[in-house]
C-alpha positions in Angstrom: 5.6 -70.8 2.5 7.3 -74.1 2.0 8.7 -73.4 -1.6 12.4 -73.5 -2.0 14.2 -70.7 -3.8 14.4 -72.8 -7.0 10.7 -73.6 -6.8 9.8 -70.0 -6.2 11.9 -68.8 -9.1 10.3 -71.4 -11.4 7.1 -69.3 -11.3 8.9 -66.9 -13.6 8.1 -69.3 -16.4 4.4 -69.5 -15.6 1.8 -66.9 -16.6 -2.0 -66.7 -16.6 -3.2 -69.1 -19.3 -6.9 -68.6 -18.5 -6.7 -64.9 -19.2 -4.4 -65.3 -22.2 -6.8 -67.8 -23.9 -9.8 -65.6 -23.2 -8.3 -62.6 -25.0 -6.7 -64.5 -27.9 -9.2 -63.5 -30.5 -10.1 -60.1 -29.1 -9.3 -56.9 -31.0 -7.5 -54.0 -29.2 -10.1 -52.5 -26.7 -10.2 -50.2 -23.8 -9.5 -52.1 -20.6 -13.1 -51.6 -19.2 -14.4 -53.2 -22.5 -12.4 -56.4 -22.2 -14.5 -58.2 -19.6 -17.7 -57.4 -21.5 -16.2 -58.7 -24.6 -15.2 -61.9 -22.8 -18.7 -62.3 -21.4 -20.1 -61.9 -24.9 -17.8 -64.5 -26.2 -18.7 -66.9 -23.4 -22.4 -66.3 -24.3 -21.6 -67.2 -27.9 -20.1 -70.5 -26.8 -16.4 -69.7 -26.6 -15.0 -72.3 -24.2 -11.9 -70.3 -23.3 -14.0 -67.3 -22.3 -16.3 -69.6 -20.3 -13.4 -71.2 -18.4 -12.0 -67.8 -17.5 -15.3 -66.5 -16.2 -16.0 -69.7 -14.2 -12.6 -69.3 -12.4 -12.8 -65.5 -12.1 -16.2 -65.5 -10.5 -15.6 -68.4 -8.0 -14.9 -67.3 -4.5 -12.1 -69.2 -2.7 -13.0 -71.1 0.4 -10.7 -69.0 2.6 -12.4 -65.7 1.9 -14.2 -64.0 4.8 -16.1 -61.1 3.3 -16.7 -59.5 6.7 -12.9 -59.4 7.1 -12.5 -58.1 3.5 -15.0 -55.3 4.2 -13.1 -54.3 7.4 -9.8 -54.2 5.4 -11.4 -52.1 2.7 -12.8 -49.7 5.4 -9.3 -49.4 6.9 -7.9 -48.4 3.5 -10.7 -45.8 3.0 -10.3 -44.4 6.6 -6.6 -43.8 6.0 -7.0 -43.2 2.3 -4.3 -40.5 1.7 -1.7 -42.3 3.9 -2.4 -45.6 2.1 -2.1 -43.9 -1.3 1.2 -42.4 -0.3 2.4 -45.7 1.1 1.4 -47.5 -2.2 2.4 -44.9 -4.7 5.7 -43.7 -3.2 6.6 -46.8 -1.2 5.3 -50.1 -2.7 5.3 -49.0 -6.3 8.7 -47.2 -6.4 10.5 -49.8 -4.2 9.4 -52.4 -6.7 11.5 -50.9 -9.4 14.5 -52.3 -7.6 13.5 -55.5 -9.3 14.7 -55.3 -12.9 12.0 -57.8 -13.9 9.2 -55.5 -12.6 10.8 -52.3 -14.0 12.0 -53.4 -17.5 8.6 -54.1 -19.1 7.4 -50.7 -18.1 10.3 -49.1 -19.9 9.8 -51.5 -22.9 6.1 -50.6 -23.3 6.5 -47.0 -22.3 3.8 -47.5 -19.8 5.2 -45.1 -17.1 7.3 -42.8 -19.2 4.5 -41.5 -21.4 1.8 -39.4 -19.8 3.0 -40.7 -16.4 0.5 -38.9 -14.2 -2.5 -40.3 -16.1 -1.0 -43.8 -15.9 -0.6 -43.4 -12.1 -4.2 -42.1 -11.9 -5.4 -45.2 -13.8 -3.8 -47.4 -11.3 -5.4 -45.3 -8.6 -8.8 -45.7 -10.1 -8.5 -49.5 -9.9 -7.4 -49.2 -6.3 -10.3 -46.8 -5.6 -12.9 -49.0 -7.2 -11.6 -52.1 -5.3 -11.8 -50.6 -1.9 -15.5 -49.5 -2.0 -18.1 -51.2 0.1 -18.9 -54.6 -1.4 -16.6 -53.9 -4.4 -14.8 -57.2 -4.3 -17.8 -59.5 -4.5 -18.2 -61.2 -7.8 -19.6 -58.9 -10.4 -19.2 -55.7 -8.3 -17.3 -52.7 -9.8 -14.0 -53.4 -8.0 -14.0 -57.0 -9.0 -14.7 -56.1 -12.6 -12.0 -53.4 -12.6 -9.4 -56.0 -11.4 -10.5 -58.5 -13.9 -10.1 -55.8 -16.6 -6.5 -55.4 -15.5 -6.0 -59.2 -15.6 -7.3 -59.4 -19.1 -5.2 -56.3 -20.1 -2.1 -58.1 -18.9 -3.1 -61.0 -21.2 -3.2 -58.5 -24.1 0.2 -57.1 -23.0 1.8 -60.5 -22.9 0.4 -61.1 -26.5 2.0 -57.8 -27.6 5.3 -58.5 -26.0 5.5 -61.9 -27.5 4.6 -60.5 -30.9 7.4 -57.9 -30.8 9.9 -60.4 -29.6 10.5 -58.8 -26.2 12.9 -60.9 -24.1 12.6 -60.7 -20.3 15.6 -59.8 -18.2 15.5 -63.0 -16.2 14.7 -65.3 -19.1 11.2 -66.0 -17.8 7.8 -65.4 -19.4 6.4 -62.0 -20.0 4.4 -60.6 -17.0 4.9 -63.9 -15.3 3.5 -65.3 -12.0 6.6 -64.4 -10.1 6.3 -60.8 -11.2 2.6 -60.8 -10.3 3.4 -62.3 -6.9 6.1 -59.8 -6.3 3.8 -56.9 -7.1 1.2 -58.5 -4.7 3.7 -58.6 -1.9 4.7 -55.0 -2.5 1.1 -54.0 -2.1 0.4 -56.3 0.8 3.6 -55.9 2.8 5.3 -52.7 1.7 2.0 -50.9 1.6 1.2 -52.0 5.1 4.7 -51.2 6.3 4.4 -47.8 4.7 1.3 -47.0 6.7 3.2 -47.8 9.9 6.1 -45.6 8.8 3.7 -42.8 8.0 2.5 -43.0 11.6 -0.8 -44.8 11.1 -1.4 -46.8 14.3 -3.5 -49.9 13.5 -4.7 -52.6 15.9 -3.7 -56.2 14.9 -7.2 -57.0 13.8 -7.2 -54.2 11.3 -3.7 -55.2 10.0 -5.0 -58.7 9.5 -8.1 -57.5 7.7 -6.1 -55.2 5.4 -3.9 -58.2 4.5 -7.0 -60.3 3.8 -8.5 -57.6 1.6 -5.3 -57.3 -0.4 -5.0 -61.1 -0.7 -8.4 -61.3 -2.4 -7.5 -58.4 -4.7 -4.6 -60.3 -6.0 -6.5 -63.6 -6.2 -8.9 -61.9 -8.6 -5.9 -60.5 -10.4 -4.8 -64.1 -11.2 -1.9 -64.7 -8.9 -1.7 -68.4 -8.1 -2.9 -69.4 -4.6 0.5 -70.8 -3.4 2.1 -67.4 -4.1 -0.3 -65.4 -1.9 0.7 -65.7 1.8 -2.0 -66.5 4.2 -0.8 -64.4 7.1 0.8 -61.0 7.6 4.0 -62.7 9.0 4.2 -64.9 5.9 3.8 -61.9 3.6 6.7 -60.2 5.3 8.8 -63.3 5.0 8.0 -63.6 1.2 8.9 -60.0 0.7 12.3 -60.5 2.4 13.0 -63.6 0.1 12.0 -61.8 -3.1 14.0 -58.7 -2.1 17.1 -60.9 -1.6 16.5 -62.8 -4.8 15.5 -60.0 -7.1 16.4 -56.5 -5.9 19.2 -54.7 -7.6 19.1 -50.9 -7.1 21.6 -50.4 -9.8 19.4 -51.8 -12.6 19.2 -49.1 -15.3 15.4 -49.1 -15.5 14.8 -48.1 -11.9 16.0 -44.5 -11.5 14.3 -43.1 -14.6 11.0 -44.6 -13.6 11.3 -43.3 -10.0 12.1 -39.8 -11.1 9.4 -39.8 -13.7 6.8 -40.7 -11.0 8.1 -37.9 -8.7 8.1 -35.3 -11.5 4.6 -36.3 -12.6 3.0 -36.1 -9.2 4.8 -33.0 -7.9 2.2 -30.4 -6.9 -0.5 -32.7 -8.3 -3.7 -33.6 -6.5 -4.6 -35.2 -4.2 -1.4 -34.6 -2.3 -0.3 -31.2 -3.7 3.2 -31.8 -2.4 6.3 -30.2 -4.0 8.8 -32.6 -5.6 11.4 -32.3 -2.7 8.6 -33.2 -0.3 7.6 -36.2 -2.3 11.3 -37.3 -2.5 11.5 -36.9 1.3 8.4 -39.0 1.8 9.7 -41.6 -0.6 13.1 -41.8 1.2 11.3 -42.4 4.5 9.1 -45.1 2.9 11.8 -47.1 0.9 14.8 -46.4 3.1 18.1 -44.7 2.6 20.0 -47.4 0.6 17.5 -47.3 -2.3 17.0 -43.5 -2.0 20.7 -42.9 -2.2 21.1 -45.3 -5.1 18.4 -43.5 -7.0 19.8 -40.0 -6.2 16.7 -38.7 -4.4 18.7 -36.2 -2.4 18.8 -35.4 1.2 15.4 -34.5 2.8 16.7 -31.2 4.2 14.0 -29.0 5.6 11.3 -31.3 4.2 12.2 -33.7 7.0 10.0 -31.5 9.2 7.2 -31.9 6.6 7.5 -35.7 6.8 7.4 -35.5 10.6 4.2 -33.4 10.4 2.5 -35.9 8.0 3.4 -38.7 10.4 2.0 -36.8 13.4 -1.2 -36.0 11.6 -1.6 -39.7 10.5 -0.9 -40.9 14.0 -3.5 -38.6 15.5 -6.1 -39.4 12.9 -5.6 -43.2 13.3 -5.8 -43.0 17.1 -8.9 -40.9 17.0 -10.5 -43.4 14.5 -9.5 -46.2 16.8 -10.9 -44.6 19.9 -14.2 -43.5 18.3 -14.6 -45.5 15.1 -18.3 -44.7 14.6 -17.8 -41.0 15.1 -14.5 -40.4 13.3 -14.1 -43.0 10.6 -17.1 -42.1 8.4 -16.3 -38.4 8.0 -12.6 -39.3 7.4 -13.7 -41.7 4.7 -16.2 -39.4 3.1 -13.8 -36.4 2.9 -10.9 -38.4 1.5 -13.0 -40.3 -1.0 -14.7 -37.2 -2.2 -11.4 -35.4 -2.9 -9.9 -38.5 -4.5 -12.9 -39.0 -6.7 -12.7 -35.4 -7.8 -9.0 -35.8 -8.5 -9.5 -38.9 -10.6 -12.5 -37.5 -12.5 -10.5 -34.4 -13.5 -7.3 -36.3 -14.2 -8.8 -39.1 -16.3 -11.5 -37.1 -18.2 -15.0 -38.2 -19.1 -16.1 -41.7 -18.1 -16.3 -43.1 -21.7 -12.7 -42.0 -22.4 -11.2 -43.5 -19.3 -9.3 -46.8 -19.5 -11.3 -48.3 -16.6 -14.7 -46.6 -17.2 -16.8 -45.2 -14.4 -15.6 -44.5 -10.8 -17.3 -46.5 -8.1 -19.0 -44.3 -5.5 -20.5 -45.8 -2.3 -20.3 -42.6 -0.2 -24.1 -42.3 0.0 -24.9 -45.8 0.9 -25.8 -46.8 -2.6 -24.0 -48.2 -5.6 -23.4 -45.3 -7.9 -20.8 -44.4 -10.5 -19.2 -41.2 -11.7 
C-alpha cells in the first residue's frame, strides 16, 4: 500500500455516501428489512437507491469466485477455531483502538444484551461463509449489505444526537471500516495459526480473498483493502502503531462484557477463565495485562489442548480433504446453527432474518 500515514489517516473523514443516501428517507427498520426497502425505493425511481444497488451488485474485476469458495470452505472446516480467533482475537484486540471502541459504548451496542449482539455478528459471519453466499443476491451478500445500510442508519443517528468522534473524524468512517476489515483478515488469520490450525499457503491466500470480498460488499474503499496476505499484515502493523492505545477507557469494559456474556455459552461452553486464557493467547500479553485478564493458571493446559486438537484436525483435513473436511463442516455448522437459532429466537424477530443453510447441498434457510 503506497499511502502515506497522512493519506491513510485522511480516510477518517470519509464514510459511505452511497449507503447514507440510500437510507436517508427510510424509517427505522430491522436490518434484514433495509435492503428490501432500498430495492423497493429503487423500483419506485429513487436515484440514490438505484446508485447504491448498482454499486453493491457489481462484482469487482479482481474477484475469483473459485478462490472465494475455497476460502469460505476453509472457514467452515475450521469453524470453531475461526470463531474463537475472530470473537476473542480480532474483535477484542480491535478495542485497543479508541475510535473502534468508543461508538460501541456511545450506542450501547455491546453493553446491552451483549451475548445477543455477538450472536447477531456471528449470524452475518455464518451467512457469508456458506457455499455461494457471496455472489450478488445470495444470502451472505444480502446480510452484509444489510450491515452496510445499518451503519448508514447509525451514522445518521450519531449525527443527529451530536456524537463527536474521539479522533475528530466522521462517524463510522472509512478508516474505522478498514481497520475492522484488517482485524478480520489479518488478526483472524493469525489467530487460526495461534490456535494450532495448520493451513497450506493456498488456503491462507483463499481465506484472505474471501475476507477481502466480504469487506468490499461492506463498503470499504478498494484502496484500503490489501491485495495480498503480506500487505494485510503490513497494514495491520501500521494501523496498530497509529491507533492502538490499550489504556483508552472504552476498551476494558467492552472486553470484560464480552467474556462475561460468552462464559459457559454455546457453541464453546468454556468457563470465563478459559475464555480469558484463550484471549490472552490470541491478543498477546501486553494487551491482556492492560485489560486485567489475569494469569491463565491451570487453563494454560486447556489452551494447549485446544491447540493440539485444532492442529490434528487441520492436518487430517489437509491429508484427506474429501474424507475429513465435509463431516467437520457439517458437524460444526449444525451446532452453530442450533446455537444461533436458540440465541436469536424466531426468524421474524431476528435482526438479520433467516439463517442460511447449505449443509444439504441446497439453498435453505432456518
